Structures are given as C-alpha cells and as structure tokens.
C-alpha positions in Angstrom: 64.3 107.7 110.1 64.7 104.0 109.1 68.1 102.6 109.4 68.4 102.0 105.6 67.6 105.5 104.9 70.6 106.8 106.8 72.9 105.2 104.2 71.8 107.7 101.3 71.8 110.9 103.4 73.6 113.5 101.1 76.2 115.9 102.7 74.1 119.1 101.7 70.9 117.7 103.3 70.6 119.7 106.5 67.3 118.1 107.5 67.8 115.4 110.2 71.2 116.4 110.7 70.9 115.6 114.4 71.4 112.0 113.4 75.1 112.6 112.6 78.2 112.6 114.9 79.9 115.9 115.9 82.4 115.8 113.1 79.7 115.4 110.4 77.7 118.3 111.9 80.7 120.4 111.5 81.1 119.4 107.8 77.5 120.4 107.2 77.9 123.7 108.8 81.0 124.5 106.9 83.1 122.8 104.3 86.7 122.4 105.3 87.9 124.2 102.2 85.9 127.2 103.0 87.3 127.1 106.5 90.9 126.9 105.2 90.5 130.3 103.4 90.7 132.0 106.7 93.5 130.2 108.2 95.9 133.0 108.1 93.7 134.7 110.6 93.5 131.8 113.0 94.8 132.2 116.5 96.8 129.1 117.1 97.1 129.8 120.8 93.4 129.4 121.2 92.1 126.6 119.2 88.6 125.2 119.5 87.8 121.5 119.1 86.3 122.5 115.6 89.7 124.1 114.7 91.6 121.0 115.5 89.3 118.9 113.4 89.3 121.3 110.3 93.1 121.7 110.4 93.7 117.9 110.3 92.3 118.1 106.7 95.4 120.1 105.7 97.9 118.0 107.6 98.2 120.1 110.9 97.7 118.0 114.1 97.2 119.5 117.6 95.8 117.6 120.5 94.1 119.3 123.4 96.1 117.1 125.7 99.3 118.8 124.6 97.9 122.0 123.0 101.2 123.7 123.0 102.8 121.3 120.4 101.9 120.9 116.7 102.7 118.3 114.2 102.7 118.5 110.4 102.3 115.3 108.3 103.5 115.5 104.7 102.4 113.2 102.0 104.6 111.8 99.3 102.8 109.5 96.7 104.2 106.0 96.6 107.0 107.5 98.7 108.6 109.4 95.9 110.5 112.3 97.5 112.8 114.7 95.5 116.3 115.5 96.5 115.3 119.3 97.0 112.4 118.1 99.1 114.9 116.2 101.4 117.0 119.4 101.6 114.1 121.6 102.5 112.8 119.3 105.3 116.3 118.8 106.7 116.8 122.6 106.7 113.4 123.4 108.3 114.1 120.7 110.9 117.4 122.2 111.8 116.2 125.7 111.9 113.1 125.0 114.2 114.7 122.1 116.1 112.0 119.6 114.8 111.8 115.8 115.2 111.3 113.8 112.1 109.2 110.6 112.0 108.8 108.3 109.0 105.4 106.8 108.7 104.0 103.5 107.7 102.3 105.1 104.8 105.6 106.4 103.3 105.2 109.8 104.6 106.9 112.2 107.0 105.9 113.7 110.2 107.4 117.0 111.6 107.1 117.2 115.4 107.9 119.9 117.7 106.2 122.8 116.0 104.4 125.5 118.0 101.8 128.2 117.6 104.3 130.8 116.5 105.9 128.8 113.7 103.4 126.1 112.5 101.8 128.4 109.9 105.2 129.6 108.5 106.4 126.0 108.1 103.2 124.9 106.6 103.3 127.6 104.1 106.9 126.9 103.2 106.2 123.3 102.7 103.2 123.6 100.6 104.8 126.1 98.4 107.6 123.9 97.5 105.7 121.2 95.5 105.2 119.2 98.8 101.6 118.7 100.0 100.4 118.2 103.5 96.8 118.3 102.4 94.5 115.3 103.5 97.1 113.5 105.3 94.8 113.4 108.4 91.1 113.4 108.9 88.4 112.1 106.7 90.3 112.0 103.6 92.2 109.7 101.2 95.4 109.2 102.8 98.9 109.2 101.1 98.6 106.5 98.4 101.2 103.7 98.8 102.8 101.3 96.7 105.9 98.8 96.5 109.2 100.6 97.1 110.6 99.1 93.8 107.8 100.3 91.6 108.9 100.7 88.1 112.5 99.6 88.8 112.5 96.3 90.7 113.1 93.2 89.0 109.8 91.9 90.4 107.7 94.8 88.9 105.4 94.0 86.1 103.4 97.3 86.0 104.6 100.8 87.2 101.8 102.3 89.0 103.2 105.6 89.9 101.5 107.4 86.9 98.2 106.1 88.1 98.9 107.2 91.7 99.8 110.6 90.7 96.7 110.9 88.7 94.7 109.8 91.8 96.5 112.4 94.0 96.1 115.2 91.7 92.4 114.4 91.5 91.8 114.4 95.3 94.0 117.4 96.0 92.3 119.4 93.5 88.7 118.4 94.3 87.5 120.6 97.1 84.3 118.7 97.6 86.4 115.7 98.9 88.7 117.6 101.2 87.5 116.5 104.7 84.1 115.5 103.5 84.3 111.6 103.3 82.6 109.5 105.9 86.0 108.5 107.2 89.6 108.1 105.9 90.5 105.8 103.1 93.9 104.2 102.9 94.8 103.0 99.3 97.7 100.6 98.2 98.6 99.7 94.7 101.2 97.2 93.7 102.3 96.2 90.2 104.8 93.9 91.6 104.7 90.4 92.6 107.1 90.6 95.6 106.5 93.3 97.9 108.4 94.8 100.9 105.2 95.2 102.8 101.8 93.8 102.4 99.0 96.1 101.5 96.0 94.0 103.0 95.6 96.5 105.8 94.5 99.1 103.4 90.8 100.0 102.9 91.3 99.4 99.1 94.2 97.4 97.8 94.8 97.0 94.0 97.0 93.9 93.8 99.0 92.7 90.8 97.1 90.0 89.0 96.6 88.3 85.6 93.5 87.3 83.5 93.4 85.8 80.1 97.2 86.4 79.9 96.8 90.1 80.6 98.3 91.8 83.7 96.1 94.0 85.8 94.8 94.1 89.4 92.5 92.2 91.7 90.6 94.4 94.1 90.5 94.0 97.8 88.3 96.1 100.2 87.6 96.8 103.8 91.1 96.3 105.2 92.5 98.5 108.3 95.0 98.0 111.1 92.9 95.4 112.8 91.3 93.8 109.7 92.4 92.2 106.3 91.0 93.6 103.1 88.7 90.9 101.5 88.7 89.6 98.1 85.6 91.1 96.3 86.1 89.2 92.9 87.0 92.2 90.7 89.6 92.4 88.2 90.6 95.8 86.7 92.9 96.3 83.6 95.3 99.0 84.3 93.5 101.6 81.9 90.4 101.1 84.2 92.2 101.8 87.3 91.7 105.6 87.6 88.0 105.6 86.6 87.3 102.8 89.0 89.1 104.8 91.7 86.9 108.0 91.0 83.7 106.0 91.1 84.5 104.2 94.3 85.2 107.6 95.9 82.0 109.0 94.7 80.1 106.0 95.9 81.8 106.0 99.4 81.1 109.7 99.7 77.4 109.1 99.2 76.8 105.9 100.8 79.5 105.7 103.6 78.2 105.5 107.2 78.0 108.9 109.1 76.4 108.3 112.4 78.7 106.4 114.7 82.2 107.7 114.6 83.4 104.3 115.7 81.6 102.5 113.0 82.1 104.5 109.7 85.2 102.9 108.0 84.7 101.1 104.8 84.9 97.9 106.7 81.8 98.9 108.7 79.8 99.6 105.5 80.7 96.4 104.0 79.6 94.7 107.1 76.4 96.6 107.2 75.3 96.0 103.5 77.5 93.4 102.1 79.8 93.3 99.0 77.1 92.7 96.5 75.0 95.6 97.7 78.2 97.7 97.6 78.8 96.7 94.0 75.3 97.8 93.2 75.9 101.3 94.7 79.2 101.4 92.7 77.4 100.8 89.4 75.7 104.3 89.9 79.2 105.8 89.2 81.1 103.2 87.3 79.4 102.2 84.0 81.8 99.5 82.8 81.0 95.8 83.4 82.9 94.4 86.6 85.3 91.5 85.5 85.6 88.7 87.9 89.0 88.4 89.5 92.2 87.1 87.9 95.2 85.1 89.2 96.6 87.0 92.1 100.5 87.2 91.7 102.1 87.5 95.1 105.4 86.0 96.3 107.0 85.8 99.7 110.3 87.6 99.5 112.8 88.9 102.2 114.8 91.9 100.8 118.4 92.5 101.5 120.2 95.6 102.3 121.3 95.8 98.7 119.1 94.7 95.9 119.9 94.4 92.2 117.5 96.5 89.9 116.2 96.1 86.5 118.8 98.3 85.1 121.6 96.3 86.7 122.2 99.0 89.2 121.6 98.6 92.9 119.3 99.9 95.7 120.3 100.6 99.3 118.1 100.5 102.4 119.1 103.1 104.8 117.8 102.2 108.2 116.0 104.7 110.4 116.2 104.3 114.1 112.8 102.7 114.5 110.9 105.4 112.4 113.0 108.2 113.5 115.7 110.1 111.7 117.7 113.1 112.3 117.8 116.2 110.1 121.6 115.7 109.6 120.8 112.3 108.2 118.4 113.6 105.7 120.8 116.2 104.6 123.7 113.7 104.2 121.3 111.4 102.1 120.2 114.4 100.2 123.8 115.7 99.4 124.8 112.0 98.5 121.9 111.7 96.1 122.6 115.0 94.4 126.4 114.2 94.0 125.9 110.8 92.5 122.5 111.5 90.6 120.6 108.9 92.8 116.9 108.6 93.4 115.4 108.5 97.0 112.1 106.9 98.1 110.4 106.6 101.4 109.3 102.9 102.3 106.1 101.8 104.0 108.5 99.9 106.2 109.8 103.3 107.6 113.1 103.0 105.9 114.7 105.2 103.2 115.7 103.6 99.9 118.4 105.0 97.6 118.3 103.8 94.0 120.8 103.5 91.1 124.1 102.8 92.8 126.6 101.5 90.6 127.7 98.9 93.0 126.3 97.5 96.2 128.0 99.7 98.4 126.9 102.8 100.4 128.9 106.0 101.1 127.0 106.8 104.2 126.6 104.9 107.4 123.1 104.4 108.9 122.0 103.8 112.5 121.7 100.3 113.7 117.9 100.1 113.3 116.1 97.0 112.4 114.8 96.4 108.9 111.9 94.2 109.9 110.2 96.2 112.6 107.3 98.8 112.3 107.2 101.2 115.2 104.6 103.8 116.1 105.8 107.2 117.1 105.5 106.5 120.7 104.7 108.5 123.8 107.3 111.2 123.0 105.1 112.3 120.0 101.9 110.8 120.5 99.3 111.5 123.4 97.7 108.1 123.0 100.9 105.9 123.2 101.8 104.4 126.6 105.4 103.6 125.6 108.5 105.6 124.7 109.1 103.3 121.6 112.7 104.5 120.9 113.9 103.5 124.4 111.6 100.5 125.4 112.2 98.9 122.0 115.5 97.9 123.4 113.8 95.5 125.6 113.2 93.3 122.5 115.6 90.6 121.2 116.5 92.8 118.1 119.5 90.7 116.8 117.3 87.5 116.8 114.4 89.4 115.1 116.5 90.6 112.2 118.5 87.5 111.9 115.3 85.5 111.4 113.5 88.3 109.2 110.7 88.3 111.6 108.1 91.2 110.9 107.3 92.8 114.1 104.7 95.4 114.5 105.1 97.6 117.6 102.1 99.9 118.4 102.0 102.3 121.5 98.2 101.8 121.8 95.3 99.7 120.3 94.9 102.1 117.4 97.5 99.9 115.8 99.6 102.4 113.8 102.3 99.8 113.5 99.9 97.1 112.1 100.6 94.8 115.0 97.9 92.4 113.7 99.5 92.2 110.2 102.8 90.8 111.6 104.6 87.7 112.6 104.8 89.1 116.1 102.6 92.0 117.1 103.2 94.1 120.3 101.0 96.7 121.9 102.6 98.8 124.7 100.0 99.2 127.5 99.9 99.9 131.3 98.4 97.4 133.6 97.8 97.0 137.3 100.2 95.0 139.0 100.0 94.9 142.8 98.2 98.1 142.6 100.9 99.9 140.6 100.6 100.9 137.0 103.3 98.9 135.2 104.4 98.9 131.6 103.2 95.7 129.9 103.0 94.5 126.3 100.1 92.7 124.6 101.4 90.0 122.1 100.0 88.8 119.0 101.4 86.0 116.9 101.0 84.3 113.7 99.8 86.9 111.1 99.4 85.4 107.5 99.9 89.0 105.9 101.6 88.2 102.5 98.5 86.8 100.9 95.9 88.3 103.2 94.9 85.1 105.0 94.7 85.8 108.7 95.4 88.3 111.4 97.7 87.7 114.0 96.0 86.3 117.2 96.1 87.6 120.6 98.2 85.3 122.8 99.0 87.4 125.9 97.0 90.2 127.2 99.8 91.8 129.2 103.3 90.7 129.7 105.4 92.9 132.2 108.1 94.8 130.5 110.8 93.3 132.5 109.8 89.9 131.1 109.1 90.6 127.7 112.5 89.9 126.0 112.7 86.4 127.5 109.1 85.7 126.5 109.9 86.7 122.9 113.2 84.8 122.9 111.2 81.7 123.8 108.8 82.2 120.9 111.6 82.8 118.5 113.4 79.8 119.8 110.2 77.7 119.0 110.3 79.1 115.4 114.1 78.4 115.0 113.6 74.8 116.1 110.6 74.2 113.9 112.7 74.1 110.8 110.2 76.2 108.7 112.1 78.7 106.4 109.9 81.8 107.5 108.0 82.8 110.6 104.9 83.0 108.4 105.1 79.5 107.2 105.8 78.5 110.8 102.6 80.1 111.8 100.6 78.7 108.9 101.8 75.2 109.4 102.3 74.7 112.9 101.6 77.6 115.4 98.1 78.7 114.2 96.9 75.0 114.3 96.9 75.4 118.2 94.3 77.3 120.3 95.4 80.7 121.8 94.7 79.6 125.4 96.8 76.6 124.9 99.8 78.7 123.2 99.6 81.1 126.2 100.0 78.4 128.7 102.6 76.5 126.5 104.9 79.6 126.4 104.4 80.6 130.1 105.2 77.0 131.2 108.3 77.2 129.1 109.2 80.4 130.6 108.7 79.3 134.1 110.3 75.9 133.9 113.1 76.7 131.2 112.2 73.4 129.6 113.6 73.1 126.1 110.5 71.5 124.5 108.8 72.2 121.3 105.5 71.9 119.6 104.8 68.8 117.4 102.2 68.3 114.7 101.7 64.7 115.7 100.6 65.5 119.3 97.4 67.4 120.4 97.5 70.1 123.0 96.6 67.9 126.0 99.2 65.4 124.9 101.9 68.0 124.5 101.2 69.5 127.9 101.0 66.2 129.7 104.1 64.8 128.1 106.3 67.9 129.2 104.7 69.6 132.2 102.8 66.8 134.2 105.3 66.9 136.9 104.8 70.5 137.7 102.3 71.9 140.3 100.6 74.1 137.7 99.6 71.1 135.5 95.8 71.0 136.0 94.2 70.0 132.8 90.5 68.9 133.1 88.5 66.9 130.8 87.2 70.2 129.2 90.8 71.1 128.3 90.8 74.4 130.3 94.1 76.0 129.4 92.6 79.4 130.4 92.8 78.4 134.1 96.4 77.1 133.7 97.3 80.5 132.1 95.9 82.3 135.1 97.6 80.1 137.6 101.0 80.8 135.7 100.3 84.6 135.4 99.7 84.7 139.3 102.7 82.4 140.1 105.1 84.4 137.9 104.2 88.0 138.6 102.8 88.0 142.1 104.6 87.3 145.3 103.1 84.5 147.3 103.9 86.6 150.7 101.9 89.5 149.4 98.6 90.4 151.2 97.2 91.4 147.9 98.0 88.1 146.5 95.9 86.4 149.0 92.8 88.0 147.4 93.6 86.6 144.0 92.1 83.3 142.9 92.9 81.0 140.0 90.6 83.0 137.6 92.7 86.1 138.0 93.9 87.7 134.6 96.4 90.6 134.3 94.2 93.3 133.2 95.3 96.0 130.6 
C-alpha cells in the first residue's frame, strides 16, 4: 500500500489492518465503548494488555510494572469543580486512603486504588456528575482554559459555555471514545493575560481581534516538546464549536495510525503540511476560513490575591508541588460552602478560590511554590526516576519564587511538567557516574512560552543531584544581575543569543571557579570566555570555537576523581550520559 493511501484508511476497514500498530488493531477488533459494557464482569486481578488499554479510555490506569495499584483520573472542564465534588473526592480519599495529585490539565488523579475497590470508586465518581471518561488514551483530554475565565479583569470572552458544549459532544459520542489516532489536548482562552501558556496544546484557540471583533486565532500541533504553530485561521466565537467538531472528524479520518511514536497531530502536520490539512478540514467545515487576526496576549505575573471584575478577590491555594491532602480539600470545600465561594483547579497545579470579599484567606496552605509545575514523580508513576516531593527540595525554591521563574520539573522525558515550555526546565534522570547509577538532572533554559516563540533549549545533559542547587543558583544569579524584568525577557534578549555549548561551558566555569562574572551583549562568546577564564587550565578555545570540548573537560574535572582508575580511561570527549 502506498504511503499516501495510509492517510485515508477508515477505522471500519479491516482490510490491510496488519499495517496498524497494536492499539489500532484492538480498536478495529472491538470498539472501546462496546468493551466497556462488560466492565462489571472484569477480573481486575488478571488484566491483559488489551484490558489496560481499553480501561484508559474511561480514566482507569494500571501499569504491568506495578499491576497491584490503580489510578483514576478525573476531568473537570476548564478546571470548574463544584463544592460537592470536592466533598466527595475528599471523603473517598479518606475512606480508601488515596493520594490526590493535581494535574497540569486542571484535573485530579486518585492514586492508591486496588483491584478490590477501583470499580466501586469509579462508579461512585461517575454517578455524581463527575467524569473520568477519556482522560487517558486516544481521546480528547480535559479541555483547559484561563483560570480567570469569565471573572478576571483581563477576560474578554467567557469560553466555558463552549467548553461545556465540546465536552458534552465528545463524552456522548461513542464513536470517538478511544478511537482517535492519538490524544488531542485543547486549550481555549478568552483572556489576554493567562496564568499559563496553552502553546503546548495540540489545538490552541487564543484570544484575538479582527475588524474590531473579538474571536480566536488557531494554533495547531503543540505538545510537551513542541510549540503549537500559527496556521493563519481566525474564528468568530459562534464558529468555535462547529470548527471543533469538524476538526475532530478530520483528525479521526486522516490522523496517522501506523507508528505509535509518530501519530500525534504534530506528526500529521509534519507529514502533509498545513495547507493540505486545511484541504482535509474543508470536507467537514463548510465555512470560509478567515485569515488570522491580531493576537491579544500579555505577559503577566499573578499574585496570591487578585482583584476580579466584580470587585471581589481570588485566592491561590498552593499545593505541595501538585500534591494535596484529603483534609485540605475538605477544608477548602467547607470554607467555600460556608462563604458561598467558587473553586477552580488551575493548570498550574494550584487551587483557586473566588469571590472573597477582601484579600484575606481563612485557611493556611502548604508552603508550595506558585511558579513550579511538577510531575507525579516515582511515587506514583513507573516512568519517573525521581521522587519529586522529596528531591524538589534540592532546588533554590525561595529564589525561584521571588523572581517568578517558571520551572517545569518532569520525572522523565515524556515531559508531563512541560519542561520545554518553561524558563527553567528540569528532567530527573539517572546516569552512570563511576559505574554507579546516580540521580542527575537534565537542564533546559530560555523557553519563550507566553507568545509561543521558542522551546527551552537543552543546556546540560546531566547534572548530579548534589550539585543541582548550586548550578541553578548561578543561573538565577545571572538573570538577577542582567536587569531584565522577567526571566523570559532575559532569555529573549540575552541568554538565547548564545550557543548552547557555550552556555554549558560558561555556567560550569562559573561553578568551578566561583567567579562573579556575567554575560554581556557587546562581547561575543570567545571574547567573554577569554576575558574571564583565560587564566584557568580548562581554557582551551581553538579557532573553531569548540566549547563542547571545554564542557567535557569541566564535566570530567568536576565530577570524576583524578585518582580514580576509572577516570584514567576517560578522555576529553567524555560526556556524562543519561
């Protein structure tokens, strides 16, 4: 079969099904919704691989690496959660001794379930106007928005009614449950100042204006490691839902279904291009596609208390790096019920309480950090190398928060904490140091995420955990001394003008020598290094500006003993391997 023909294979076409990956073959053999009809008869102690795949479509996660534990993910469109839902979740968490994790898509994960109680909790949750459907798997994930949607002073269009319409459509459309080529993440914002950027979404509808009318510019193909790109489309708000439906139909038909590693929307765009994608879209969307309007976005750092349109206040309740106790949820729920307050879950893994009469909270939160996204960590995810809750203490937390630095801390390269959409991105890994597996961190710097301009770049492949705090302090000090008002502006105007090999050498040289020297616009890379580090033995710049070699020399000198026999085998091209 020709490659181009693979783009138009229908899900009900059993011919040539051997072309598909394992998951697609399951979908052809049995639709997830039909499978689900027999869930009450399922033996949760003896799950097959196919069971684990189908269960994800309904929010139940079990991994064969830890097959005794189950997790349930709950979706709350735009983070809107009722006080009664808070009460229910807190009660269930206490009853079954569950751990609660706030997600980066404004949802909740319940960890610690087992084969004897997963179905009971699942039924209780889904019978109380809370859905876990399509929160994993090849589905449209929880649709997110600005936390201040409809109520913030920067909000122009309240998008929640459209999100409700979209969610109702997908949850009540069995043909889409688990049957998409791959997951779709969708962000919609009618505000021009957002708590978190949505450019990591597969589809981002961003506030824009055209011909003096507010609507949305469309951005496509984002993910944890990619920025959604401008596709030159403007939608009026009344077109939003029809465009959404048409796009889902198009993606369901034309999305790639062969290689599981290459079937995101990003890969389809890479394969066929934006213009061809628009042609496919026209099969389902009959209206003329308007060219883009003026994007309305503004960089804004939000405070713990923010004044709202109605002259009341919001309060940001900090989680402990995405983790929250059942007792905390109960306290928030009781407070909200007592004072008639509204509660929402943020994509920043914090909880927001609205309609306070004054900027004052009656409850005390943990001393978490408002500017950090953290994955669940190795306590709750089999793919994570780090216990995030514990090892995050290795970071200079006070300096990070004081400077409003956005940090994405992922426990593996899947990037659940969007480390490439951050000022500072961290990936917890394990690396070989002297033949021992040690905890190390990969460091990314300089994401231009507010306006979707650039991913953060990898600067260090692997920094040992015991040196991480000091390295980050040097980076933050560089920013503080630069004079730029935000880390993002520092990255755009200074940091990102330098090569990554140079920056790794620069920061390692400062780490080794303790020199208080700083980047300057008027000096190039060779001039900077010569000016400040010529006197040191690692100074070895050749005509070809080989900072890579200098980085390897510094890696070896900093983290390998000169007396070690193992060290004798190393040369100047050695790199710490993750």
